[in-house]
C-alpha positions as CSV (number, residue, x, y, z in Angstrom):
1,X,0.0,0.0,0.0
2,X,1.0,3.6,-0.5
3,X,2.5,5.3,2.5
4,X,0.2,7.7,4.3
5,X,-2.9,5.6,3.5
6,X,-4.9,3.7,6.1
7,X,-4.0,0.4,4.4
8,X,-0.3,1.1,5.0
9,X,-1.0,0.7,8.8
10,X,-2.7,-2.7,8.5
11,X,-1.1,-5.7,10.0
12,X,-0.2,-8.9,8.1
13,X,0.7,-7.1,4.8
14,X,1.0,-9.3,1.7
15,X,4.6,-9.8,0.8
16,X,5.9,-8.1,-2.4
17,X,6.8,-11.5,-4.0
18,X,3.2,-12.7,-3.4
19,X,1.7,-9.5,-4.9
20,X,4.0,-9.9,-7.9
21,X,2.9,-13.6,-8.4
22,X,-0.8,-12.7,-8.0
23,X,-0.4,-9.9,-10.5
24,X,1.2,-12.2,-13.1
25,X,-1.5,-14.8,-12.7
26,X,-4.3,-12.2,-13.1
27,X,-2.6,-10.7,-16.2
28,X,-2.3,-14.2,-17.7
29,X,-5.9,-14.9,-16.9
30,X,-6.9,-11.7,-18.6
31,X,-5.0,-12.7,-21.7
32,X,-6.7,-16.1,-21.7
33,X,-10.1,-14.7,-21.3
34,X,-9.5,-12.1,-24.1
35,X,-8.3,-14.9,-26.5
36,X,-11.3,-17.1,-25.6
37,X,-13.7,-14.1,-26.3
38,X,-12.0,-13.4,-29.6
39,X,-12.0,-17.0,-30.7
40,X,-15.8,-17.1,-30.7
41,X,-15.8,-14.7,-33.7
42,X,-13.7,-16.9,-35.9
43,X,-15.9,-18.2,-38.8
44,X,-18.6,-15.7,-38.1
45,X,-19.8,-12.7,-40.0
46,X,-19.8,-9.4,-38.1
47,X,-20.5,-5.8,-39.0
48,X,-17.5,-3.6,-38.8
49,X,-17.3,0.2,-38.8
50,X,-14.0,0.9,-40.6
51,X,-12.1,3.9,-39.3
52,X,-8.6,4.0,-40.8
53,X,-5.7,2.3,-42.5
54,X,-3.7,-0.1,-40.3
55,X,-0.3,1.1,-39.3
56,X,2.2,-1.5,-40.2
57,X,-0.3,-3.6,-42.2
58,X,0.0,-2.4,-45.8
59,X,-3.3,-2.7,-47.7
60,X,-5.4,-3.3,-44.5
61,X,-8.0,-1.1,-42.9
62,X,-9.2,-1.4,-39.3
63,X,-12.4,-0.8,-37.5
64,X,-14.6,-2.1,-34.6
65,X,-17.5,-4.4,-34.2
66,X,-20.5,-3.3,-32.1
67,X,-18.8,-5.2,-29.2
68,X,-15.8,-2.8,-29.6
69,X,-13.5,-5.6,-30.9
70,X,-10.8,-4.4,-33.3
71,X,-11.0,-6.0,-36.8
72,X,-8.5,-5.7,-39.6
73,X,-9.2,-6.6,-43.2
74,X,-7.8,-6.0,-46.6
75,X,-9.4,-2.9,-47.9
76,X,-9.1,0.6,-49.3
77,X,-9.1,4.0,-47.8
78,X,-12.4,4.6,-49.6
79,X,-14.0,2.1,-47.2
80,X,-13.2,4.2,-44.1
81,X,-16.3,5.4,-42.4
82,X,-18.4,2.6,-43.8
83,X,-20.2,-0.2,-42.0
84,X,-19.3,-3.4,-43.8
85,X,-19.9,-7.1,-43.3
86,X,-16.7,-9.0,-42.5
87,X,-16.0,-12.8,-42.3
88,X,-13.6,-13.3,-39.4
89,X,-10.9,-15.7,-40.3
90,X,-8.2,-15.6,-37.6
91,X,-6.6,-13.8,-34.7
92,X,-3.2,-12.2,-35.4
93,X,-1.2,-10.1,-32.9
94,X,-4.2,-9.8,-30.7
95,X,-6.5,-8.6,-33.4
96,X,-9.3,-10.2,-35.3
97,X,-8.5,-10.5,-39.0
98,X,-11.1,-11.1,-41.7
99,X,-12.2,-10.4,-45.2
100,X,-14.8,-7.8,-46.3
101,X,-17.8,-9.5,-47.9
102,X,-19.3,-8.1,-51.1
């Protein structure tokens, strides 16, 4: 706890190594839950509001589903600002990747 707070005066403080271990476990759990959530979109069609070109992904644009999940797909700048149907194909670098449906 921070010095000067009531918690700093409590007895039986949790050891720093235990806090660190718990923190790592919770972060790992968060990553696992995020991956599980994203996996449910693979093979599904979703609507994506495309916002901009993807930095570092030449020829790709990115946007968000109505669940605020980032999606990347091959596209053109002219598709920015449009709500388009996308078939989600995979997860890459923590992002959903799909193809725009005609």
